[in-house]
C-alpha positions in Angstrom: 5.8 20.4 6.0 3.0 19.5 8.4 3.9 17.3 11.4 2.5 16.0 14.7 4.3 15.1 17.9 3.2 12.6 20.6 0.9 11.0 18.1 -1.8 8.5 19.0 -0.7 5.7 16.7 -4.0 3.8 17.1 -5.6 6.5 14.9 -3.3 5.6 12.0 -3.7 1.9 11.5 -6.7 -0.2 10.8 -6.1 -2.5 13.8 -6.6 0.6 16.0 -3.8 -0.5 18.3 -0.6 1.3 19.4 0.8 3.7 21.9 2.3 7.1 21.2 4.6 8.1 18.4 7.3 10.6 18.8 6.9 12.3 15.4 4.8 11.9 12.3 5.3 14.1 9.3 2.8 14.6 6.4 4.6 15.6 3.1 2.2 17.2 0.7 3.6 15.8 -2.5 6.2 13.5 -3.9 9.0 16.1 -3.7 8.4 16.7 0.0 8.1 13.0 0.5 11.5 12.4 -0.9 13.0 15.4 1.1 11.5 14.1 4.3 12.8 10.6 3.8 16.3 11.6 2.9 16.5 14.3 5.7 15.3 12.0 8.4 17.7 9.2 7.5 20.6 11.7 7.1 20.1 13.9 10.2 19.0 11.5 12.9 20.1 8.3 14.6 16.6 6.9 14.8 14.3 4.5 12.9 12.3 5.9 10.0 9.2 4.2 8.7 6.8 5.2 5.9 3.0 4.4 6.2 -0.1 5.0 4.1 -3.4 3.8 5.4 -1.7 1.5 8.0 -3.7 -1.4 6.8 -0.8 -3.8 7.2 0.8 -2.2 10.2 0.5 -3.4 13.8 1.9 -0.7 16.1 3.2 -1.7 19.5 1.3 -0.5 22.6 4.8 0.7 23.8 4.8 3.3 21.1 7.4 4.2 18.5 10.4 6.5 19.3 11.3 7.4 15.7 10.0 9.2 12.7 6.9 8.1 10.8 6.4 9.5 7.3 2.7 9.5 6.5 2.3 9.5 2.7 -1.5 10.1 2.5 -1.2 13.7 1.2 1.1 12.7 -1.7 -1.7 11.9 -4.2 -0.8 13.0 -7.7 -1.6 10.8 -10.7 -0.4 11.2 -14.2 -1.7 9.3 -17.2 0.2 9.0 -20.5 -1.3 6.5 -22.8 -1.3 3.1 -21.1 1.2 4.4 -18.5 -0.2 5.6 -15.1 2.2 7.1 -12.6 0.9 7.5 -9.0 2.4 9.0 -5.9 2.9 6.6 -3.0 0.0 8.1 -1.0 -2.6 7.5 -3.8 -5.4 5.2 -2.5 -6.0 2.2 -4.6 -9.6 3.3 -4.9 -8.5 6.6 -6.5 -6.1 4.8 -8.8 -8.9 2.5 -10.0 -11.2 5.5 -10.7 -8.5 7.2 -12.7 -8.0 4.0 -14.7 -11.7 3.7 -15.3 -12.0 7.3 -16.5 -9.1 6.6 -18.9 -10.4 3.3 -20.1 -7.4 1.4 -18.7 -7.7 -2.2 -17.4 -5.6 -4.4 -15.2 -6.1 -3.3 -11.6 -9.7 -4.2 -11.1 -8.8 -7.1 -8.8 -7.6 -4.6 -6.2 -11.3 -3.7 -5.5 -11.7 -3.7 -1.7 -8.0 -3.7 -0.8 -7.6 -0.9 1.7 -4.2 0.3 0.7 -2.2 3.1 -0.8 0.0 2.6 -3.8 3.2 2.6 -1.8 2.2 0.0 0.6 0.4 -2.2 -2.0 3.5 -2.2 -4.2 6.0 -2.8 -1.3 4.1 -5.9 -0.2 3.0 -6.9 -3.7 -0.6 -6.9 -2.6 -2.9 -9.3 -4.5 -5.8 -11.7 -4.6 -7.5 -14.1 -6.9 -4.1 -15.1 -8.4 -3.2 -11.6 -9.4 -0.6 -9.2 -7.9 0.0 -5.5 -8.1 3.6 -6.2 -9.1 2.5 -7.7 -12.3 1.5 -4.3 -13.6 4.5 -2.2 -12.3 6.8 -0.7 -14.9 9.2 1.0 -12.4 9.3 2.3 -8.8 10.9 5.6 -7.7 12.3 5.7 -4.2 14.4 8.1 -2.2 17.3 6.1 -3.3 16.8 5.5 -7.0 14.6 4.0 -9.7 13.9 0.3 -10.0 12.5 -1.5 -13.0 10.1 -4.4 -12.5 12.8 -7.1 -12.4 14.9 -5.1 -9.9 11.8 -4.9 -7.6 12.0 -8.7 -7.2 8.4 -9.1 -6.6 7.4 -12.3 -4.8 4.4 -13.6 -2.8 3.4 -10.6 -0.6 6.9 -9.1 -0.6 9.4 -7.3 -2.7 13.0 -5.9 -2.5 11.4 -3.0 -0.6 10.3 -5.2 2.3 13.3 -7.5 2.2 16.5 -5.7 1.5 16.2 -2.0 1.0 15.7 0.7 3.6 14.2 3.1 1.1 10.9 4.9 0.9 8.7 4.5 -2.2 7.9 7.9 -3.7 5.9 7.0 -6.8 5.1 4.0 -9.0 4.5 3.7 -12.8 2.0 1.1 -13.9 1.6 -0.3 -17.4 -2.0 -1.2 -18.1 -4.1 -2.3 -21.1 -6.8 -0.3 -23.0 -10.3 -1.5 -22.2 -13.9 -0.4 -22.5 -15.5 1.3 -19.5 -18.5 -1.1 -19.2 -16.2 -4.2 -19.3 -13.8 -2.6 -16.7 -16.8 -1.7 -14.5 -18.3 -5.3 -14.8 -14.9 -6.7 -13.7 -14.9 -4.4 -10.6 -18.4 -5.5 -9.7 -17.4 -9.1 -10.0 -14.5 -8.6 -7.5 -16.8 -6.7 -5.2 -19.2 -9.6 -5.0 -16.3 -12.0 -4.3 -15.4 -9.8 -1.4 -18.9 -9.5 -0.1 -18.4 -12.1 2.7 -15.3 -10.5 4.1 -15.6 -9.2 7.7 -16.8 -5.6 8.1 -15.7 -3.1 10.7 -12.5 -3.4 12.8 -10.9 -6.7 11.9 -7.7 -8.2 10.4 -9.6 -9.0 7.2 -8.0 -11.3 4.7 -4.4 -10.5 5.4 -2.9 -13.9 6.2 -0.4 -15.5 3.9 -1.4 -18.7 2.1 2.1 -19.6 1.2 2.1 -23.4 1.0 -1.0 -23.7 3.1 -4.3 -22.0 3.6 -4.7 -19.8 6.6 -8.4 -20.3 6.7 -8.0 -24.0 7.1 -5.6 -23.5 10.0 -7.9 -21.0 11.7 -10.8 -23.4 11.4 -8.8 -26.3 12.8 -7.9 -24.2 15.8 -11.6 -23.3 16.4 -10.7 -19.6 16.0 -13.1 -18.7 13.1 -15.0 -15.6 14.1 -12.9 -15.0 17.2 
């Protein structure tokens, strides 16, 4: 299994911040991902965290003295009718392309979300009143299998961010049959809605709007564009 020591953490998150990491491992598939997660938790008295693109991760400039499991090489996707099973490291963009090729609709709203399947499901990523968790059938972790109800999806969180110290290995989505041109037109519509989002290195639209609107607070504080 590939690994790096003394890693520059700023290279592995979209904020481009962070000190050095003691150890980062790169499992090549779901089986290695599960092995890494279980071994690290069993054999060491240190913190273990999984990451994908690092688009919702803010690393400390003091660094991280633990094990980081990077999922980006675990990218298998299997399609069986309306069921799509994807490894945790599959980019949402790749998942959408697979859905398009198989005439499956439902995840078009994720257009522009810079995430892997594992991270998107753990935090129940969403926008435009839609959430990834709405399409999850079950989630496999290094500790078990959880159906949709057991995932306890809520606004930008799930059981995996609240209560469980488990690593997501793969996710099964249940989608709906659709026509390619209609699916493509939905994706284009969501692309246009995101056109005014900041480009380059920024936090993007990552603030919670739980009971209030972050944009309104930012404007009131005269921090728009800062």
